[in-house]
N, C-alpha and C positions, 0 to 999 in steps of 0.2 A: 503494500497501500504504499502510495505517493505521500507523505507530508505534508503539499502542499493544499492539495487535495482535505488532506484536514482538517489545515489553518483556514482555506476559503469555508467550511461548510462550518466550524466554529462562528466565525466571519459571520456568518451568513444569516446561521438561529440566531447568534447575538443582537445582529440586528431585526429581525425576524419580531424578538421577542421584545423587546427593548420597542420597537413599531406599536405590537398591539398593549404595550403597557401605558402609554401614554395619552392613543387610545380608547381604551377604558377609565381613567383622570380624566377626561375630557367629558365623555358621558356621561361619569358619575356625578361628573360639577354641573354640568346642565340638567342633569335629573334634578340636583340638589335645587337649583334656579327655579328650574320647575313646579317641584313641591311647598319652597318658601312661597312663590306668585301662587299655585295653588291654596295654600291654607289663608291667604291674604283674603280670595275670597271667601270659603269658606265661615269666615269672621265678620266680610260685609254681612254676608248673608241671616246669618245670624244672628246677626244685630236689626236688622230689619225683619228677623221674625218673633225676633222680640217686644217691637215696637206694633205690629198690627193689630195684637188684640188690643188696646190701648186707640188707637184709630180706633179697629171695627166698636168700640165700644162708646167712643165720641161721636161717630157717627151714627149711630143708634137715638142718641141722647139728642143730637142736632133734629133726627126726623122723628120722632116725641115731640120736640119746640114747636118743628114746625107745621104738624098736623094740629099741637096743640093754637098754631094763629089759626091756622087754615078754619078750625070750627069758632073762632070768635066773630072771624071776616061774614063768614054768612051765617045770616038769618036763622 
């Protein structure tokens, strides 16, 4: 077996390993970034979901007041 072919194989394997490692790191960073963005969206949605029952109750009260005013106006 020729030493040059062994050295070439080791260099090729090392560079392939380095390429895969760099690619995985970038992919992991992208996944972490997107996960953080998704968490922010979920937090905004949860805040909205907490406020909706309050708004619904305010609408219900406003509808009752409108009905009361309409009854007063109608003879």
